C-alpha positions as CSV (number, residue, x, y, z in Angstrom):
1,M,-28.1,-62.9,76.0
2,S,-24.8,-61.4,76.1
3,E,-24.7,-57.4,74.4
4,R,-23.2,-56.8,71.4
5,V,-19.4,-55.2,71.8
6,I,-17.8,-53.5,69.1
7,P,-14.5,-52.2,69.4
8,L,-13.9,-48.7,67.4
9,V,-10.9,-47.5,66.1
10,D,-9.0,-44.8,68.4
11,H,-9.5,-41.2,66.4
12,R,-6.8,-40.1,68.5
13,H,-4.3,-42.3,67.3
14,S,-1.9,-41.0,64.7
15,L,0.5,-42.5,62.5
16,P,4.0,-40.3,62.7
17,L,4.7,-37.4,59.7
18,P,7.5,-38.4,57.6
19,P,10.0,-35.5,57.5
20,P,9.1,-32.7,55.1
21,L,10.4,-33.0,51.4
22,A,11.3,-29.6,50.0
23,A,7.9,-27.6,49.5
24,Q,7.0,-28.1,45.7
25,G,3.8,-26.8,43.6
26,G,1.8,-28.6,40.9
27,L,1.5,-32.1,40.5
28,L,2.3,-34.7,43.0
29,A,2.0,-38.4,42.8
30,D,2.1,-41.0,45.2
31,A,3.8,-44.6,45.1
32,L,1.9,-45.7,42.5
33,G,2.0,-42.9,40.0
34,R,-1.7,-41.4,41.6
35,P,-2.2,-37.6,41.2
36,L,-3.5,-35.8,44.2
37,R,-6.6,-34.1,43.0
38,D,-9.9,-34.0,45.2
39,L,-9.6,-33.3,49.1
40,R,-12.8,-34.6,51.1
41,I,-13.4,-32.6,54.3
42,S,-15.3,-33.7,57.0
43,V,-16.8,-30.9,59.2
44,T,-18.3,-32.9,61.8
45,D,-18.7,-36.3,63.4
46,R,-21.9,-36.0,64.2
47,C,-25.1,-37.3,62.4
48,N,-28.9,-36.7,63.1
49,F,-29.4,-40.5,61.1
50,R,-28.4,-43.7,62.5
51,C,-28.3,-45.7,59.1
52,S,-27.5,-49.2,59.5
53,Y,-24.4,-49.5,57.9
54,C,-22.9,-46.1,59.0
55,M,-23.5,-45.2,61.9
56,P,-26.2,-48.2,63.4
57,K,-28.1,-46.9,66.8
58,E,-26.9,-49.6,69.1
59,V,-23.0,-48.3,68.4
60,F,-23.6,-44.4,68.1
61,D,-26.1,-44.6,70.9
62,K,-26.3,-41.2,73.6
63,H,-23.6,-42.8,75.5
64,H,-21.3,-42.5,72.2
65,S,-18.7,-39.5,73.0
66,F,-18.6,-37.4,69.8
67,L,-15.3,-35.1,69.5
68,P,-15.5,-31.3,71.5
69,H,-15.7,-28.5,69.7
70,A,-11.9,-27.3,70.9
71,E,-10.9,-30.1,69.1
72,L,-12.9,-29.5,65.4
73,L,-10.6,-27.5,63.2
74,S,-12.1,-24.3,62.9
75,F,-13.2,-22.4,59.5
76,E,-9.9,-20.7,59.5
77,E,-7.9,-24.1,59.8
78,I,-9.7,-26.1,57.3
79,T,-9.1,-22.7,54.6
80,R,-5.6,-22.8,55.1
81,L,-4.8,-26.8,55.1
82,A,-6.8,-26.4,52.0
83,R,-5.4,-23.4,50.2
84,V,-1.8,-25.4,50.9
85,F,-3.3,-28.6,49.1
86,V,-4.8,-26.5,46.1
87,A,-1.4,-25.4,45.6
88,Q,-0.4,-28.9,45.5
89,G,-2.7,-30.0,43.1
90,V,-5.7,-30.0,44.4
91,Q,-8.8,-29.0,42.1
92,K,-11.9,-30.2,43.9
93,I,-12.9,-30.2,47.5
94,R,-16.4,-32.3,48.9
95,L,-17.7,-30.8,52.3
96,T,-18.8,-34.3,54.3
97,G,-19.4,-35.4,57.7
98,G,-20.9,-37.1,59.0
99,E,-23.7,-34.4,58.6
100,P,-22.1,-31.2,57.5
101,L,-25.3,-29.1,57.4
102,L,-25.3,-29.7,61.8
103,R,-22.0,-27.6,61.6
104,K,-23.4,-24.0,62.3
105,H,-22.7,-21.3,59.7
106,I,-21.6,-24.0,58.0
107,E,-22.1,-21.4,54.5
108,R,-19.1,-19.5,55.8
109,L,-16.7,-21.9,55.8
110,V,-18.0,-22.3,51.7
111,E,-18.0,-18.4,51.2
112,M,-14.4,-19.1,52.3
113,L,-13.4,-22.0,50.5
114,A,-15.1,-20.5,47.3
115,A,-12.9,-18.0,47.4
116,L,-9.6,-19.7,46.8
117,R,-7.9,-20.5,43.3
118,T,-6.1,-23.2,42.1
119,P,-2.2,-21.7,40.4
120,E,-3.8,-21.4,37.6
121,G,-6.0,-19.1,38.8
122,A,-9.1,-21.1,38.3
123,P,-11.8,-21.7,40.7
124,L,-12.5,-25.1,42.7
125,D,-14.9,-27.4,42.0
126,L,-16.7,-27.3,45.4
127,T,-19.8,-29.3,46.1
128,L,-21.3,-30.5,49.5
129,T,-22.7,-34.6,50.1
130,T,-25.9,-34.2,52.8
131,N,-28.8,-36.3,54.2
132,G,-31.2,-33.9,52.7
133,S,-32.9,-33.3,55.9
134,L,-31.4,-29.7,56.7
135,L,-31.4,-29.1,52.7
136,A,-34.4,-26.9,51.9
137,R,-33.8,-24.3,54.6
138,K,-30.0,-24.3,54.0
139,A,-30.3,-24.3,49.9
140,R,-30.5,-20.6,49.3
141,A,-28.0,-19.0,52.2
142,L,-25.4,-22.9,50.9
143,K,-25.4,-21.3,47.0
144,D,-25.2,-17.9,47.8
145,A,-22.0,-18.7,49.6
146,G,-20.5,-19.8,46.5
147,L,-21.4,-23.6,46.6
148,Q,-21.5,-25.2,43.1
149,R,-23.2,-28.7,43.3
150,I,-24.7,-31.0,46.2
151,T,-24.7,-34.5,46.4
152,V,-28.3,-35.6,48.2
153,S,-27.6,-39.6,50.3
154,L,-31.6,-41.3,49.5
155,D,-31.7,-44.5,50.2
156,A,-35.3,-45.3,49.6
157,M,-38.5,-43.8,48.0
158,D,-41.1,-45.8,49.7
159,D,-41.5,-44.0,53.4
160,A,-41.6,-47.0,55.6
161,I,-38.6,-48.1,54.4
162,F,-37.1,-44.7,54.3
163,R,-37.7,-44.5,58.1
164,R,-36.1,-47.8,59.1
165,M,-33.0,-47.4,57.1
166,N,-32.5,-43.8,58.5
167,D,-33.7,-45.4,61.9
168,V,-34.8,-41.7,63.3
169,D,-38.0,-42.4,61.6
170,F,-37.7,-39.0,59.2
171,P,-39.9,-38.6,56.0
172,V,-38.7,-39.2,52.7
173,A,-40.8,-36.5,51.7
174,E,-38.6,-33.8,53.9
175,V,-35.2,-35.0,52.2
176,L,-37.2,-34.6,49.0
177,D,-38.2,-31.1,49.2
178,G,-34.8,-30.5,49.8
179,I,-33.7,-31.5,46.5
180,A,-36.6,-29.5,45.1
181,A,-34.9,-26.1,47.1
182,A,-31.2,-27.2,45.7
183,Q,-32.8,-26.9,42.1
184,A,-34.6,-24.1,42.7
185,V,-31.8,-22.1,43.9
186,G,-29.5,-23.6,41.1
187,L,-27.4,-26.1,42.7
188,A,-26.6,-28.0,39.7
189,P,-25.9,-30.9,38.9
190,I,-27.6,-32.6,41.6
191,K,-26.7,-36.3,42.3
192,V,-28.7,-38.5,44.5
193,N,-27.0,-41.5,46.1
194,M,-28.7,-44.9,46.8
195,V,-26.7,-47.4,49.3
196,V,-28.2,-50.9,47.9
197,K,-28.2,-53.8,50.4
198,R,-29.5,-56.8,49.3
199,G,-32.8,-58.3,51.3
200,V,-33.0,-54.2,52.4
201,N,-33.5,-51.6,50.0
202,D,-32.4,-53.5,46.6
203,H,-36.3,-54.0,45.5
204,E,-36.0,-49.8,45.7
205,V,-34.1,-49.3,42.6
206,M,-36.6,-49.5,40.4
207,A,-38.7,-47.2,41.9
208,M,-36.0,-44.6,42.6
209,A,-34.7,-44.6,38.9
210,R,-38.4,-44.4,37.8
211,H,-38.7,-41.1,40.2
212,F,-35.4,-39.5,38.8
213,H,-35.9,-40.2,35.6
214,G,-36.0,-37.4,33.6
215,T,-35.9,-34.4,36.7
216,G,-32.2,-33.8,36.2
217,V,-31.2,-35.6,39.0
218,T,-27.9,-38.0,38.6
219,L,-29.3,-41.3,40.2
220,R,-26.1,-43.7,41.2
221,F,-26.3,-46.7,42.8
222,I,-23.5,-47.5,45.5
223,E,-22.4,-51.0,46.5
224,Y,-22.9,-51.9,50.4
225,M,-19.2,-51.5,51.3
226,D,-17.4,-52.9,54.6
227,V,-16.6,-49.6,55.9
228,G,-15.4,-49.3,59.3
229,A,-16.1,-52.3,62.1
230,T,-19.5,-51.2,63.2
231,N,-21.9,-52.2,59.9
232,G,-21.8,-56.0,60.4
233,W,-20.9,-55.6,56.5
234,R,-20.9,-59.2,54.8
235,M,-20.8,-60.1,51.5
236,D,-23.8,-61.5,50.9
237,E,-25.9,-58.6,51.3
238,V,-24.2,-56.8,48.6
239,L,-25.6,-56.2,44.9
240,P,-22.9,-56.4,42.5
241,S,-23.6,-53.6,39.9
242,R,-23.9,-56.0,36.8
243,E,-27.0,-57.4,38.4
244,L,-28.6,-54.0,39.1
245,L,-27.8,-53.2,35.6
246,A,-30.0,-56.0,34.3
247,R,-32.6,-54.8,36.6
248,L,-32.5,-51.7,35.1
249,Q,-32.2,-52.3,31.8
250,T,-35.7,-54.7,31.9
251,E,-37.6,-51.2,31.6
252,F,-34.8,-48.8,30.1
253,T,-32.8,-48.3,27.3
254,L,-29.2,-47.4,28.5
255,K,-26.2,-46.3,27.1
256,P,-22.8,-46.4,28.5
257,L,-21.0,-43.2,28.6
258,G,-17.2,-42.4,29.0
259,A,-15.5,-41.2,32.6
260,S,-16.0,-36.9,32.7
261,T,-12.9,-36.4,34.8
262,L,-9.6,-38.5,35.8
263,G,-10.3,-41.2,39.0
264,E,-14.0,-40.8,38.5
265,T,-15.9,-43.5,41.0
266,A,-19.1,-44.3,39.1
267,E,-19.6,-46.3,35.5
268,R,-21.9,-44.1,34.1
269,W,-25.0,-45.0,32.1
270,Q,-27.1,-42.4,29.9
271,H,-30.8,-42.7,29.4
272,A,-31.5,-43.4,25.2
273,D,-34.4,-40.9,25.4
274,G,-32.9,-37.9,27.3
275,G,-33.8,-38.7,30.7
276,G,-30.3,-38.3,32.0
277,E,-27.4,-40.2,33.6
278,I,-27.2,-43.3,35.8
279,G,-24.4,-43.8,37.9
280,L,-22.7,-47.5,39.5
281,I,-20.4,-47.4,41.9
282,S,-18.7,-50.6,42.1
283,S,-17.0,-50.2,45.4
284,V,-16.9,-53.4,45.8
285,T,-16.8,-55.8,42.7
286,Q,-14.9,-53.6,40.6
287,A,-12.2,-52.0,42.4
288,F,-11.1,-48.4,41.6
289,C,-8.2,-48.3,43.5
290,G,-5.7,-47.6,40.0
291,D,-6.4,-44.0,39.6
292,C,-7.4,-43.2,42.6
293,N,-6.8,-39.6,43.3
294,R,-8.7,-38.9,46.9
295,A,-7.2,-37.8,50.3
296,R,-9.6,-37.1,53.3
297,L,-9.0,-34.6,55.6
298,S,-11.0,-35.5,59.0
299,T,-13.1,-33.7,61.3
300,E,-10.5,-33.3,63.8
301,G,-7.5,-32.8,61.1
302,K,-6.0,-36.1,60.5
303,L,-5.6,-36.8,56.7
304,Y,-6.3,-40.4,55.5
305,L,-5.0,-41.9,52.5
306,C,-7.8,-44.5,51.8
307,L,-11.8,-44.7,52.8
308,F,-10.7,-47.9,54.2
309,A,-7.6,-46.6,56.5
310,H,-6.9,-47.5,60.1
311,A,-4.8,-44.2,60.9
312,G,-4.8,-40.8,59.7
313,H,-1.2,-38.3,59.9
314,D,-1.9,-35.4,62.3
315,L,-2.2,-32.0,60.2
316,R,-3.6,-29.9,63.1
317,G,-0.9,-30.6,65.1
318,L,1.7,-29.1,62.8
319,L,-0.9,-26.0,62.4
320,R,-1.5,-25.7,66.3
321,G,2.2,-25.9,66.9
322,G,3.4,-23.0,64.6
323,A,4.9,-24.8,61.5
324,Q,4.2,-22.1,58.4
325,D,2.5,-23.1,55.0
326,E,5.8,-24.7,53.1
327,D,6.7,-27.4,56.3
328,I,2.9,-28.0,56.0
329,A,3.4,-28.5,52.1
330,G,6.5,-30.3,52.7
331,T,5.0,-33.1,55.0
332,L,2.1,-33.1,52.7
333,A,4.2,-33.7,49.6
334,A,6.1,-36.6,51.7
335,I,2.8,-38.2,53.2
336,W,1.6,-38.5,49.6
337,S,4.5,-40.0,47.6
338,G,4.9,-42.6,49.8
339,R,0.9,-44.0,49.6
340,K,0.3,-47.1,48.6
341,D,-3.0,-47.9,49.6
342,R,-5.3,-50.0,47.4
343,Y,-7.2,-51.8,49.4
344,S,-10.5,-52.9,48.0
345,Q,-7.4,-53.9,45.1
346,L,-5.9,-56.4,47.4
347,R,-9.4,-57.7,48.4
348,A,-10.6,-58.2,45.2
349,S,-7.6,-60.1,44.3
350,G,-8.0,-62.7,47.2
351,A,-4.8,-61.1,48.3
352,S,-4.1,-60.7,52.3
353,V,-5.9,-58.2,54.1
354,P,-4.7,-57.5,57.6
355,S,-7.8,-58.5,59.5
356,E,-6.1,-56.9,62.8
357,V,-6.5,-53.8,61.5
358,R,-9.7,-51.8,62.3
359,K,-10.6,-49.4,59.6
360,V,-12.5,-46.0,60.5
361,E,-15.6,-45.1,60.8
362,M,-17.4,-43.5,57.5
363,H,-19.2,-40.8,59.6
364,Y,-15.4,-39.6,60.9
365,I,-14.2,-39.1,57.4
366,G,-17.0,-38.9,55.1
367,G,-18.1,-41.6,52.2
């Protein structure tokens, strides 16, 4: 049998930086009129799980070369870039990975970012997404450093299914312990994200809904996405949110809620009995590109304008090349003003999406 060969995106490839615009504060708008409000920062490309939809073990094995430490943005560099983004209108920062809690002394970065303020003097909405494996031991330090809330990825309640999906034999009980620890220290609201893959874990939807009903945790179901080039994505493995909602409604009475913020990715539903909230992220069947206000900063400082992008703009080069903050701000304004990305809308409409372009892997820029 021949080996399965999956070419990966060369993360060293960068898009050319456009000439900077005159530095400006406040609201930026892209070519489609979308503001920049949300910055997702990947702090590591490493993860201790090998989930098949993100970092399949046959690709990301012991021979895979992760980024050397010297290429990662330092905490000081991340904070400096974040300050520039906040001056341009960013109000929310989410720390991601890989698995962000693998980055040593991550609570120090949290403390540095928590000290930032918007031009109006308001604190940032500062959050973090984790697989929960290290959360029980890190929750108190994160909270004390200034982290406000947290999102935990959890794809099954059944221990055997969960161990099979994370592919490193990690027990579900330890993730649940992490969620409990986060609740105990006041990281709230807590969100739990479940990626639903038909035929793999879709039969766990009801068990997840029952478990988190009435706990104060918001459970969100995410359609299995065609991110990157390694997960072997197929449309027939997607469970559409409409179908998932119908399953939930066989047992729960749910009332629709409006969006809580501009650019909300989840369609929100509330238990009629007061048992909390459920979210549906229809990333495949109901594209939400139209009001996407998110940018993504990779582990080594490349700016990506879409989760499905193939290359990023090298901001680390500006930082380490001696650029002043106003120069970085002008470059950011030029990059964002030219943004036209709407991959999911084009795919949903049947429009041609270049197949020869390999999208960046999700573990590299976060979900």
